[in-house]
Structures are given as C-alpha cells and as structure tokens.
N, C-alpha and C positions, 0 to 999 in steps of 0.2 A: 564099791557102791559109794557115791558121794554123800556127804552129810547134808541133810535137808535143813534149810533155815527159812524161817519166816522173814519178811521184810524188816520187821522190828528187830529180830535177832541179828540180821545182817547189819543194820544200822548201829546196834550196840557194839558189834565187833569193829565197825569202822571208827567209831568214836574212840575206842581203845587204840586202834592202829594209829590214829592221828595224834596220839598222846594228849587227848583232851580228857581222858580218864586214866587211872593207874593201869599200867601195863605189866603183866606178870613177868616179862622178860627184860625190861629195861627201866631204869630210873634215872633219867637224864639230870645231870647236875650243872652242866655248862652249856653255853651257846654252841660250842663245838659238838657236844653230844647230840643236841637236838638236830642241828643241820646235817650231821653225819647220818642220823637215823633216817631222815627224809631223803637225803641225796641231793635234793634241790627244793627250795621253798620260795613260793611266789614273793617277790619283793619289788615289783614295779613301783609301788608307792612305798617310800621309805618308812613313813610313820606306821603303815600297816605291817610292814615287815618287822619292825621293832616290837610291836605289840603281839604279833604272831609268836615271837620268841618269849616275850614276857608272859603270855597266857599259858605257856607250857613250862615255865620256870618260876613257880610261886616264890615270892620273896625278892625276886630280882626287880630292880628299878630300870628305867630307861637309861640312866647313867651307867648302870652295870652292863647292860647290853652293848651300849656304844663303846665302853672300855674294852669289852671282849672283841669287838670288831676291829678296834685299833690294835689289839694284840694279834690280829689276823687269824682268829679262830674260824672265820668264814669270810668270804668276800662276795660281792655282787657283780654279776656279769650277765651276758645274754646267751645262756647255754641252749635254750629250747624255745621254739615257736616265736623267736624274735622278741621275747619278753624277759625282763630282768628277774633273776632269781638269786637267792643266797645259796652258795654251794660251799662244800669243804674246800679250803684254799688249794690243797695239793691235788684235788680232783678237777679243778677248773679246766685245765688244758685238755685232758682226754675227753671231757664232756663236750667241749667246743668242737673237738675233732670228730666226735661221734654224732652229735645231734645238731650242733650249731652250724655245721657245714651245709645243711640243707637250707637253712635260713639265709646263709651267706650266698648260696647259688641263686636263690629266688630274689635276692636284693638287687641283682644286676638290672632287672626290669624296672624296679623303682628308681634306681640310680639314673637310668636313661630318661625316665619321665621328669626327673628333677634337673635335667640338663647337665649332669655330671658324667664324665667319661671314666673308664677304668683307669686311665692314666692319672686322673685327678685323685681317685681313691688310693692308688698306689703311692702317690706323692704325699697324700695326707698321712699315710702310715709312716713314711720317712720323717716328715716334719714332727709328728707327735713323738715318735721314737727318740729323735734327737733332743726334743724339748724336755722329755721326762727322764732321760738317762741320768744315772748317778743317784737314784733315789728321789728324784724330783716328784712333786705332787702339784698338779695345777687344777684350778677350778675350771668348770665348764666354760666360763667366760674367757678365762686365760687361754684355754685350748683353742677356742674359736678365734681369738685374737692372733694366735700364732699361725693358724691356718690362713687367715685373711692376709696377714703380713707376707705370707709366701705366695700370695696371688691366687688362692683357692677360694671359690665362692662359698660363703656360709650363710647367705641370706635365706629366708623362708625355712624350709625343712632340710635344706642342704647340710647345715651344720650338724643337726641331730643325726642325719644319715651317716655322715662321715665319722662321728664319734662312736656310734653303735657298730659301724663297719670295722673300726679299729679294734674294738673289743671282740667282735665275732671272729676276727682274724687272729686273735690270740696275742695282739700287741699290747693292748691296754686292758685295764679292768677298772671298775668303780671302787675307789677307796672311800673310807668314811667321809661324811660331810665335814666341812669346816664351817661351823655355824649352820646356816641354812644353805650354804653353797655346795653343790655337787662337785666332787673332785675325782681326778683320774690319776692312775699310776701305771707303770709298766708291769704287766703280768709276770714276766720273768723275775722281776725284782721283788714284787709283792709275794709271790709264791715260788721261791727259787728251787725247791726240791719236789717237783711234780711226780705223782704216781703215773706210771706209764703201762697200763695193762694192754694186751693185744685186743683186737676188735671183739673177738668172741667173749673174752673175759669182761670187757667193758659192758657188752650187752647184758651178760648174766648179772653183773654187779648192779647195773641200773634197774634191771627187772626185780632183783631181790629187794632192793631198797624201796622201790615203788610199792611192791606188794605188801611188804611188812608195814609200811607207813600209811597205806590207803585201803588195803583190802577189807572186805571182799570186792573184787573188781573183775572185769572181763579183759580179754586180750586187746580188745578195741579201745578200752579206756587207757591202757598202758600206751598204745600207739598214739592216741590223741594227746596224752600228757607230754610225751617225749617229742612228738612230731616225727617219729620214725615211721617207715613203711610198716604195714601190718606184717609183712614177711619178716622183717628184722625184729619187730616186737615179739613175734612168736618164736623166733630163733633165740632171743634172749630169755624168754620164759622157759623154753625147753632146756636151755643150758643152766638155768637156775637150780634144777634138780629137785630132790625130794624135800627141800625146805618149803616147797609150796604144796598146798593141798587143794583139791577140787571140792567145791560145795555147790549146792543147788539152791538158788533163791527164787522162789515162785516160778519154778520150772526153767530158770535161766542158769546155765553153768557159769560159775565164777571161780576165781582163784583167791587164795588167802594164805598168809603165813601159817604153816602147819602148827607151829607152837601156839598160835592164838586160839586154836580150837579148844584149848584147855581153859581159856579165859571165861569169866562169868558172862552169860548172855541174858541175864535178867534185866528188865528195864531199870534204869537208874534215873531218879528224879533230880537231875542236876539242871542248873541254869547258868549259862555262860554268856558273856558279851565278847564277840569276836570281831576282828577287823574285816573290812569288806574284801580286801585282797588277801585271802587266807586259803591254805590248801583244803580247808573244810569244804569250800565250794569250788574254788579254782582248780582243784586237783581232779575234777571229774567233768565229763561231758554230760552224762545223764545224772542230774541232781535230784531225781524224783524221791529218793529215800530221805533226803534232807529238806527239800523245798516243795511245798504245795505249788503246783502250776498256777494256781490262782494268785499266788504272792510273787510270781516271777517279776512282774512289772514294778512292784514296789522295791525289790532288791536290785534289779538292773533296769532302771527307768529308760524306756525307749530302746532297750536292747543295745545300748551303746558301749557295752564292755566295762562300764564304770560301776563296780559293785558297792552297795551300801553296807556299812557295818551292821552286823546282825545280833539280835537277841535269840539265843538258842535254848530251848527247853526240851529235855529228854531227846536231844539230837536233832530236833526239828526247828526250823526258823519260825519264830512267833512274833518277831518285831524287828525294826531297824532303829539305828541311833546315829546321831551326827554330833560331833564334838566341835566346840569353839574354844580355843585356848587363849586365855587372856594373861595379863601380867601376874594376876593374883589368884586365878582359879581356872578350872576347866568346866565349861558349861556343856551339858549333854542334853540334846532334845531327843526324846524317845517317841517312836511312832509304833503303836501296837498293831499287830496283824491278827491277833487272837487275844482273848482275855489274859491279862498279865497280873501277877502278884507284885504290886509295886514295891513293897519293901524288899523282896528278893532281888528284883531288878536293880534297885538302888544299892544293895549290898554288893552285887556283882560289879556294878559300875564303880563302886568304891575301890575295888581291887585295881581297876584301871587308873583311877585317880592317884592311888598310892604309887603305881608304876611311874606315873608322871611326876610324882612328888608335888602334887597340887591339891588344894581343897576342891571339893566337887559341888556343883549345883546341877540338879536334874529338872528339866522342863518337861511337863506332860501336856498332852492335848487338853484344851479346855473342855 
C-alpha cells in the first residue's frame, strides 16, 4: 500500500530532495557533491547556474564556485532537451550518448532550415577538433572565427547551431568563462577518464539521480526532464530497483527516494531567493505544487521560456526579483506576488550579495 501524502507534504519532500532544506542522507560540501547528487543541473544561463550551486552550498562565494569549475568538478554541455546543464565531468559522455542523441537527431531539420548541410556540420567538427587539440581553449568568438576561416557559414544562428552540434556530438564542451567570454574545450581532454556504463545501467543511474533530487515525481516527469521516450524512462525506473518507493499524492501515484520517507514532512517556514533557471522549477513540467497558476505569467512572461528569479516561501513562489550588478554593488528589484516580510526577503538577498561579494541595495515597489 503506497504512503499517502498531501500536496503540502509532497512539496516538503521535494524541497528536501532539491537540497534546499537539510537532507537526512547527504550533506554536500563541494560543487562536485551537488552536481553528482542531481546528475544534471540547469545551467543555460551561467549566472543562474552559479547561484544554483551557491544556494545549496552555504558559505561559498561565486569565486569559490568558479574555482571548482576550473578544477573540473563539473562541466557544462548540452546533455538533455537541447539545453545546457552542469553535469559530473566523467558522466558527460554517457549522458550525451543516452539522452543527447535524440536532440542531435532532431537538429538535422533545424540545420537544413539554416542552410547548413551535414557535410558542413561534419567539417565543423574537424575544424574545432583541430583548433582545440592539445589542451586548447577558445572563446566563442574565436571558435566562430576558425569556422569562418574554413569557409563554413556562421552568420545568424548558424554559428550557435554548429557550436552546440559539436558539444552534442561529444567533441567539445563548455569550459568556464574567461571574464564574460564563453569558452570551449575538447571533451576528451577536459574529462579524460569517462565513466562508461552500458545502456541499462545508464538508464537506471539517471533515474535514481532524478528521483532522489526531485521526488516525489511521476514517470512522465522523468521522461520530460531527460527527453527520453516514456518507454525508456519506465525502463530506467524499473531498473533503479527498491531504492524507489511509490507514494500517492492527492490520488496520483508518484515515486520518491525510499530513504526520503523518513525525512520530516512538517511545514518549514523558510524563505529563499532562487535563480530563474533552477531545478526548483525547471526540473518539472507540472509546477503546480510550487507555483500558483495565477503567477505563471509573472514568472515566465509571455511563456517565452525565460524564467524570472523567484522568492520562495515555504516552498511556494511568492515573488520575483531582478538583479543589476554595478561596479560597487548589486541592486535587486523585488516584485511581490503575495504579502512579503520585507526584512526576511532582504536577509535572504543578503546571502546572495555575499555570494557575489558585493554590497546590496534592494528596491521595492512604491
């Protein structure tokens, strides 16, 4: 008989899974620990990705997180859904082969629409592979210049397509920025000792990591997060074994890390400020537990896929915030979506300012 949970209890377990509250089974102390726990963390927007790690590693600064990425504790690439994620360095290749391959196949249609041929894409792999060989690291602009010098069109969206194609193909990966410049390196050189599980092992590993870091969730949520077919998603969940438990949330069957059922389910009166591109929202298709449908437009204006940073109280979105970084301070404009305790919000934003190592100014609506 599955354990019955209220929506509130399920949300409390999710917040623990997401490492936004203390977890009884893990106490991450490094960037590698956090990324390993999740398996993949949304990082399309680099600033959001850095704060996603900082929010789960109290006491870390942005400089600490950047240094960890330089040590290759994790790397950024396009493993799932054509979107950039942080992944454990040694897991990048098998993830690309398991989930990235579907995006790669779908990209052929987009390539044709851009006026690029498969031969252009293959030649781009050769050009970038040669340019980066021997430990090289080139900025985005330098990569595009090398492609253009080889006679490959990079105007419009062509350049971006070819760069993402190279990473999806397992040739390159995103190395840490140099200043504000995005850089690329060879995946084989950045992560020279990859883990190579067989396909069933890989499915099970990905399922376990998603469930432990996002549960309670449904099998369809897992399929949506990975971009896998529902058949493959269910195969991975079945292979994950008895580490998963079935619960019932408002008459809907969901799965959760079995160990988490021993975690407290009482409501926690916490208040957090999270980046817009965080697994807290991006890790789910159905965000009803966290986000009131009436606030959806404020969080994703126009439904354009660009998520605003959120103020989260007791696991629910209650406001948004937008930063402006200057030479001497960070200014944050807060937009309440529900009544807010201003001193508590400012204290939470103070943690973010310390992460940036900048003084804080908070602007509230008049």
